[in-house]
N, C-alpha and C positions, 0 to 999 in steps of 0.2 A: 313472879317474872321479872320485877325490876330488883336491883341490888337496894337494901335499906340501910340504914345505921340508925344507930341512939344517937343523938347529937349531944353532947356534953360541954357543959359552959357556954359562955355567951359565943354565939359563931359572927364574932366580928364587931365592933363597934363602927364599923364603916372603912376603916384603914389598916393595910396588914404592919403599918410602922416603918422600921430602916427597911433599904432595899439589900436582899440576899444577892449571894454571890450565883443564883441559880443563871444559866442560859438562857432561861425562859422569862420573858419580858412580860408575856402578856398572852391569854387564851390557856388553854385551848379554847377555841369556838366549833362547834359541830353548827354548819351552816346548810348547804343544799344537800338533801337527804331524798334518795327516791327508793324503790323496793331492793336495789342492790348495791347500791353505790352510796357514799357520804363524801363530804368535803370538808376539812380539818384544816383551820385557820390558826396561826400562832405568829407571834413577834420573839423574835430572839434578841440577845444583845450584840451578835456580831453574826458574821458570814458562817454558815452551816451546813451539816445535812440532817434535816429533821426526818424521823422515823416514827410512824404509828405502827403500834402491834394490836391487833386483834383477832382473838381467837388462834388458829394456827398461821395466819397470813401477817405479812408485813408489808408496808409501804412507804415508800422515801420521797422526798423533795429538797431539792437545794433551794437556799434562801434568794430573795433578789431584794435591792436595796431601793431606798427611797428617800432622800435627805438624811443621809446618816442612818437611817432606821432598816432593819432587815425581818425581813416576813418570810414566810412560806406556807403554801395551800397544798396540802396534801392529799391526792385524789385516792380514796379508799374503795376498791371496787371488788366484786366476787362475791359478794355478802349474800345471804340467804333472806329472801322476801319476808318480811315480819319477824324478822330477828333481833334480840336484844344482845349486844356485845358487849361486855367490858373492854376496854382499850386502854392502851400507857403511850406515853410518847417519849421519846428520847430525843436528845440534841446532840451530834456528833458522838454516838454511844452513850451519853449519860443520860440516865434516868430522871427527867423533870414532873412527869406527871403519871399519876397523881402525887400531890404533896406527901412528903413523908414525915415533916414536922409542922409545927403551929396548926392555925385553927382551921384551915382547909383539910387537915389530916383525918378529922373525926367524920367527915362526909362520905357519902357511900361513893362507891367507883363509878367513875364517869363511863358513858355506855352509847354506843351507836347503835338508835333502834331505826330499823329500817320500816320503811311503809310496807303494809298487807295489803295486798289486791284486795277489793271488794269490802276491805274495812271503812264503814264512815268516818267521815273527817272529822276530828275534834280538833280545834285550833285556837290558840289565847290570841289577843292583840290588844292593843292599846298606844298611848302616845305619850310625849311630853314627861320625863324622868331626868329630874336633877341629881347631882351626886354630892350628898352630904352625910355626915355620919349617923349611924343606925342607934343614937342612944336618946337619952332625954332631950338633950337640946336640939338634935337634928330633927328628932320627932316634933318637937315644940314649934321650930321656924318653918318645917317643909311637912309634916306630917308623916304617917307612918307609909313607908314603902310597899304598894301593893306588890309589887315583883318579889320583892324578899319574900313576902307574906307566903307566895304561891311557891316559891323557891323552898322554902322551910317546911311546906307540907308535902310537897313531893319527896323532900328528902326523910322524911319521919314517918309518914302515915303509908302502910301497905294498902289500905283499902281505896288510895286514890288513883283512878285512872288519869296517866298523864295524857294531856295535848300532844299531838303530833308534832306540831311546832308554835311557834310564836313570832305574830308579825306585830315589828314594831315600825308604828305609821308617823314617825318624825319626831325630831328632837329631843333624841336620845343623851345629844351633848348639846349645851348650852354657851357659844362662843360670844355671845355679847352680854349675857347675864352671867358672871362668871362668880363661882364660890370664893370664901376667903381663903381656899385652899390652894385654888388656881390661881387667884390674885398673887399669892407668898411665890408661886414659880415665875409668873410674869413679873413680878420686882425683882426678884433676882437675877433677871437677864437684860431689863431695861428701865428706863425712866416712863413711869406711869403718867408723869405729869404730861407727857406727849402724847397727842394722836396714834393709836386709839385706845389709850387711857389702858382700863382693867379688860377692854375686849381683846379678844385674840387677834394676834399679829401675822403668826406665819405657820408653817407646816410645824416647826418643832411644839409650839403650843397646841396645836392642835393633838399630836402624839401624845402629851401629856394630858389633855381632855379626855381622850378616850382612855385613859390608863385609869384617870380618878373613876370614870363611868362603869369601868368593867373588871378593876381590881380587888373589890371586896370578895372575901373568900367563897361566901354562899353564893353571890351573882354569878362569880365565875363557875362555880361547880354549875350553876343553871346552866349558861350558856354551854359548857363544856358536855351537855348531855341533852339537852332541849333543841333541837334544830332551829334556826331564825332565818328569817327574810325579813327586809329593810327597805324603809326610804325615807329621804329627807324631808324635812320642812324648813320654815323660816330660821329658827333660830340657829340649826345647825351651821347658818352662815350669819344671818343677822335679822333682827327684828323687822317686818315688813319686808323682805327680801321681795325684789320683783314688783313691788305693788303698782308702778305705773310709770311710765315714761318720765314723767317729773321727777320722780324718785331715782330713778336710774341715772338721770342728767346730774342731779344734785350728789348723789353718792361718789361718782365718776370724776366729779372735780375733788374730789379729797384726796390726799396725797398716800393715803395707806391702803385704799379699797382695791387696789388691783392685787397686792400681795396675798389681801385677806380671802378675796373670791377665788383666786388660783390655790390657795392652799387648802381652803375649804373643799372644793371639788377632787383637788388631787387626793387629799387626805380619805375623802368619801368614797372614792374608786378604789382605795387599798383597804380601807376597815371596814366597809359596808358593801358596796357594790360588787365586787369581787365573787363574794360569797353567795351571792341572789344568782348566780349564773351556774347552770347546770354545766357539768364538763363539755357536752357538744356546743353550748353557746360561749363557753371560754375559748373553746377551741378556735372560734372564729375572731375574738379579739385579736387586734394586731399586736398590742401590748403584750396579753398572755401568750402570744405564739412565741414570743423572743423569751420569755420565761420558760416555757414548755421544752423548748429546745436544748436550752442549757441545763434544764433541771436532770436529763440523763446522762451528763457529762461527768467524768472521773476527776476533772480538776478541782480545785479550791476555790476559783474564783466565781463571782456572781455578777447577775447582770444589775446594772443601776438604771434603774428605770427614771430617774430624777429629771432629767431635760426634757425627755419625750412626755411625762406626766404632767408636768407642769404645761407643756405645749398644748396637750390635749385639753386642760383645764381650760386654758386660755381662750383657746378655738370654741370650746363649747359654751364659754358664757357669752362670748361676742355671736356667734352663730348656733344657737341651739340645734338647728335641724341637721346639725353634722353627727350629732350623737344622740343616744337614747339612754335614758336610765330605768325606762318603765320595764315590767318582765310581766310575763304569766305564767302559771303553771296549774296542771291537770292533775286532780286526785281523785280517781277513779269518775263518778260521774258529777263531782264539784270542780268548776273552773274558778280558780283565782287570777285577777285581772289587777297588778298593782301600776297605778298611773303615777307619774312624776307630774305635779300640780304648780311647780316653782318653777324650776330652770328651763322648761320649754315654752315658757309664756313668749307671747309675741307683744312687745311694747315699742311703738312707733307713733312717731306723731300724727299718722294716719288710719292706724289700726290698731286694734288692742283684743286680745286672744288669750285665753288660759293656754291654750295648746297649739305650737305651732303646724304646719301641715303635716309634715312628716309624722309628728305625734298623733293627730287628729285622725290620718288614715290608718296608723296602726290601731289604734283604740277600736275604730269602725270594724276592722277587720277580727277584732277579739272578742266584741260583743255580738255574740250567736248563741242561738238557742242549742236544743238539743243534750243538755244537761239536766241534772235535778236541780243545783243551785247555781247560779252565776254570782259569783263575789266580786265588787269591784273596791280594791284598795285604793284610796285616795287621803293624802293626809287631811285635807282640807274638807269638811262635810259639804257633800252636793245639796242636800235639803238642810237649810237651816230653819228655823222656826219661821214661819211664814212671815209674819210682821219684819221680822229681822232681814229676810230675804229681801222684801220690798224697799227698805231701807237701803240695803246695799245696792240693790239695781238704782235705785234713784241716785244715791251718791255717784256713781260712775257717769250717769246720763249730765247730773249738774256740773261734775269735774270736766265733763266733756262739753260744755258750753249748751247745754239744753236750756239754760234760764238765764244765758247772756254770758260775755267774757267777766264780766265784773264779778260774777259769783263764782265763775270756773276756778279762780285763786282759792278761795275759803273751801270751796268743795274737795279740792285736793287735800287742803291741811286737814279736814275733817275727818276724810277717809283714812289717811296715815295715822291721825291720833286715836282713832276709835277701832283700827284695824277692820276696816269697811273692804275687805280684798278677797273674801272667798270665791266661789264658784258664780254667787249671785252678781258679784261685781263684774263680772267678764260675762254678760249676758248673751252674748252671739256664741261664746262656748255651751254655756248652761242651755240656752235653746237646742242647739244642735245634739248636744248628748242626751238630752231629756228625750227628744225624738228617735233617736238610737236606742234608746232603753225601751220606748214605746213600742218599737218595731218587735223587739226581743219579745217584750211581755205579752203581744198580741200573737206572736205564732208567725210573724213574717220573716225570720231570720231562721227558721227551723224549730222545731217544737217547743212550745215556751215552757221554760224551767219553772219550778215552783216557786220559787224568787229570785228576784233580782235585788241583792242586798249590797247596799254602798256601806263600806267599814273606814272609820273617820276616827280622829283626834282633834287636836289642836284648840279648842273652844275652852278647853278646862272648866266642861261640865258635860256629865253623859247624860244620853236620852235617845229614844226610838221613836221614829215615824215612820209613818206609811202614806203611800201616795193614795186617795181614794178615788177608785175607779167605778165608774157607773156600769160599764160593759166589761166585767172581768169573768164572766163564766169563761173556762177552761184557760185564761190566762194566767200570767205571773203575778204574784203580791211584791210591790216594788217598796223597799224598806230603807230606813238610813238607820244605822248602830254607829253610836258614838261612845267612843270609851276614852277620856280625858280628864285630868291627866293621871299617869302611873303616880309620879310623885312631884308635884308642884302644885300647890292648891292655891285658888284666889285668896286672898284676905277677905274676911268676912264681909266688910263693906262692899266690896268688889263682888261678892257673890249676890247680894242684894240688889245692886247696880243691873249687873247681868241678868238677873231673873227678871226684873222690871223692864229692863229693856229689849229682852228678847222675848218675853213670852205675854208682857202686859201693854207697855205705852207703844209697842212698835207695831202691834196688830193695827188697830185703826189708823195711826198716825203713817205707818209705811203705805197701806193700801192708798192713802190718801195722796201722799207726795209722790208717789210712782206713777199715779195716773196723771197727777200736773205735767210730769218731765215726758210722758208718753213712753213710757217703759213698756216692752213688750208684756203682754199678759202672758202668763208660763202654761204650759199645755195640759198640766193637771192640777189640782189640789192635792194637799196633804195636811197630816195633821199630827199631834203626838200621840203615841201610844203609853209609853212610860216614859218617867222622869220630869224635870230632870233633877240631877242629884252631884253635888259639887264634891264627894268623896274621892280622894286617893282612890284609884280602882285599877284591876286588870279583869277585862272580858274573856270569857270562855265561849265560843260558837262550837254546836255541835249537830252534824245531820242526825236526825233521830226518826224513828219510823213516824213520829205524830208531826213533825216538821221541822223547822230549823229552831235550834234551843239557843238561844242567848244568854248567859247570865254574868253579870257583872259582881266582882268581889273586890273588898277591901281589908285591911290588915287591923287587927284590933288588937291595943296593948293590955295585957292584963297582969294584976299584981306588980306593976311596974316594971317589968320584964321587958323592956323595951327592944332589946336584940332577938326576942321569940315571937313574934304578932303572929295572932291567930288567925287564919282567913275565915273571912264570912261571907256570907251571901246578902247582897245587897237587895237584888231583885234577878227575876226569872221572867222570860218570854218565850214563848213558843209561837212560833209562826207559822200555822199549819198550812198544807195545802190547798186550793182552791178544790 
């Protein structure tokens, strides 16, 4: 069904070496795909007309500009449902994809695989991936890239059933914890002894960071073939992004933050958000309307979105209710709801909430029954280990003055230091969404799904938890599945500390201190089904006749062949129907 290739020699140590003269800078990425259409994203070296050829058809788009960079998103339509079609890309009539030489030339042809109506969903997901070389040194410092292992297996093993898409749940790029390669680029532009040092400063540095994340030949091939959906988390901008009102006050007093946040959100719109949207949703985007109108013109000019894009990013940062990064998709009788749990926060002196009113209303409308599985993608786990949940809820209460003003300051410092800023640390939001989910699970919002499953990352370990419900006949199972990291493991001492805090000490301590701060009691209890494990991993979720299957995989190096990791299953759990 899918083209295969015998991969010869190492597929990249992680970098392509000297920049070639190709007008294709990055991509192609296959983004939104449905039964008859696909969106193909590219970055080019200059203004151009980009063409995608698949089967007997050809589709075209002119580039648009942002901060001196050039992009195109080609909307391919009229495809057959359930078809698998190899495609090529041209820039101003010059063939640029597939590559004709180098490491990428040994890989199978890139394809557009449309969704087949009635086919059960099979989706990969995970978060937290750093971009270092795929050699002995890189694997020693950051572990084997689980995404690379998946790509290699897809490229070489004809028995593999491919996912329909991959969902990246944040931290695809690290703007604050930069690699040596990224730091070399930063040092070539400015003095790192001045703030923000080796962290990212502007759009140009973000563009380079995305290039490092996506240019490796094997990962590039994967993204050119496997449709992707994405959402940001804190490291896409900065660790602890939007933790609290005090955090916002402190960061906004710096001289570099405004450019960072504007650049981070503007680049996210271009590199990640735009491809999340369906053609119909994009058509309603005011910025995209400018691109779409111009894309059909015959002249060689291009729309420059720089000023308007920066204005959008600035406005969204200051007033999150003016824009939404969240989105939802239906895959037959499976609904995927992806929630922004970072930029939509309400952080004021008198109110604290993970989601603003607009986002809360939108999510309330999306959490409905009448589907087989309701999947809720949120970068931050909704259900932490219970003890840790109580500690985070306590930290919010203490930082808010529950133990008096003297303790509020240390409480604020503690939650920043230990990253106590998940859903549990926003109790109003947690309680509100928990009630919504219970209504779905009890059949009060349409026929109860088989499962309501939260998909998350962020915490650098993976696990599966389930809500324990006394009255569950005919109701949904409520589950939390976490896959983190794809490639950014905790040091060994941090693994022990995390396990002790989250799964041992936090249990009795968390319950005790939360009661002392009069934290609201959760509307349900939950416990661990599987995990935790700390391996780099990529998870694959599949709707099966027996229930919702979730498998976690890692990459394993054999015979010192660091560039060809084998994909190995860590664990599999089938969440059967009630």
